[in-house]
C-alpha positions in Angstrom: -1.5 29.0 -8.6 -2.5 25.2 -8.1 -3.2 25.0 -11.9 0.1 26.6 -12.9 1.6 23.9 -10.2 -0.2 21.2 -12.2 0.9 22.4 -15.7 4.9 22.8 -14.6 4.9 19.4 -13.3 3.2 18.2 -16.5 5.6 19.9 -18.5 8.4 18.3 -16.1 7.3 15.0 -16.4 6.9 15.4 -20.0 10.7 16.4 -20.6 11.7 13.7 -18.4 10.0 11.1 -20.4 11.5 12.6 -23.6 15.5 12.4 -22.2 14.3 8.7 -21.5 12.7 7.9 -24.5 15.8 9.6 -26.5 18.1 7.8 -24.0 17.0 4.4 -24.1 15.0 4.3 -26.9 14.0 0.5 -27.2 10.8 -1.1 -26.1 7.2 -0.7 -25.5 6.1 2.7 -26.6 4.5 3.4 -23.2 7.3 1.9 -21.0 8.5 5.0 -19.6 5.7 6.4 -19.2 4.0 3.8 -16.5 7.6 3.4 -14.7 7.1 7.3 -14.0 3.2 6.9 -13.1 4.8 4.1 -10.8 7.5 6.6 -9.6 4.9 8.9 -8.5 2.5 6.5 -6.8 5.6 5.0 -5.0 6.3 8.2 -3.6 2.4 8.9 -2.4 1.9 5.9 -1.4 5.4 6.0 0.9 4.4 9.5 2.1 1.4 7.7 3.8 2.7 4.7 4.9 6.3 6.0 5.8 6.4 9.8 5.5 8.8 11.4 7.9 10.3 8.3 8.9 12.2 5.3 7.3 10.7 4.4 3.7 10.3 0.9 4.6 9.4 1.3 8.1 5.8 0.2 7.1 7.3 -3.3 6.4 9.9 -2.9 9.1 6.8 -2.4 11.8 4.1 -4.9 10.6 7.5 -7.6 10.1 8.0 -6.9 13.9 4.2 -7.4 15.0 4.0 -10.7 12.9 7.1 -11.9 14.5 5.9 -11.6 17.7 3.5 -14.5 16.8 5.7 -17.1 15.0 3.7 -20.1 15.6 0.9 -18.3 13.6 0.3 -19.6 10.2 0.4 -16.6 7.9 -0.4 -18.7 4.8 -4.2 -19.6 5.4 -6.6 -16.9 3.8 -8.2 -15.7 7.3 -4.3 -14.2 8.5 -3.3 -13.1 5.5 -6.8 -11.1 5.6 -5.3 -10.2 9.5 -2.2 -9.2 7.8 -3.7 -7.1 5.3 -5.7 -5.5 8.1 -2.7 -5.0 9.8 -0.9 -3.0 7.1 -3.6 -0.5 7.2 -3.8 -0.2 10.7 0.2 0.4 10.6 -0.6 3.3 7.8 -3.5 4.5 10.0 -1.0 4.8 13.0 1.5 6.4 11.3 -0.8 8.8 10.1 -2.3 9.6 13.3 1.5 9.8 14.7 2.4 12.3 12.4 -1.2 14.0 12.6 -1.6 14.2 9.4 -4.0 12.6 6.5 -2.7 10.6 3.5 -2.1 11.3 0.0 -3.5 8.2 -1.4 -5.9 7.1 1.2 -6.8 8.9 4.3 -7.3 7.6 7.7 -11.1 7.2 7.8 -10.6 5.0 4.2 -7.6 3.0 6.2 -10.3 2.3 9.3 -13.0 1.1 6.6 -10.4 -1.2 4.8 -9.4 -2.6 8.5 -13.0 -3.3 9.2 -13.6 -4.8 5.1 -10.5 -7.1 6.1 -12.1 -8.1 9.2 -15.2 -9.3 8.3 -13.5 -11.0 5.2 -11.4 -13.0 8.0 -14.1 -14.2 10.0 -15.7 -15.4 7.0 -12.7 -17.0 5.9 -12.2 -18.6 9.1 -16.2 -19.9 9.4 -15.6 -21.4 5.8 -12.6 -23.2 7.2 -14.4 -24.5 10.1 -17.3 -25.7 7.8 -14.8 -27.4 5.3 -13.3 -29.2 8.5 -16.7 -30.1 9.7 -17.7 -31.7 6.9 -14.5 -34.0 6.3 -15.3 -35.3 9.7 
């Protein structure tokens, strides 16, 4: 059954790609295929980050968290790492909220990403403190 579904999807994508190439014949020969691959990736990732909710819900939720700290300088490297961790935390919690696994990355992968980003934030903070100490 799955093999048939995959074959049907490939055939459908080829029909769509061919129709788009006929309608829009100018440009790089692989441009439309790249766009279609991005549509598929966007759909799978949106399922993970916002499935069952608002399509831009992940940006809204993380934006609300960041907005609670208006005096934080979000442009420092360590705070960018924290921001990336927040994105992964939001994705994990949204999957947990819906009691489901992700199509692109599951819960365990999200927790691993959070762990890595937090370590990177610590290292970046240590680097910044060393740099400031050397300037004194």
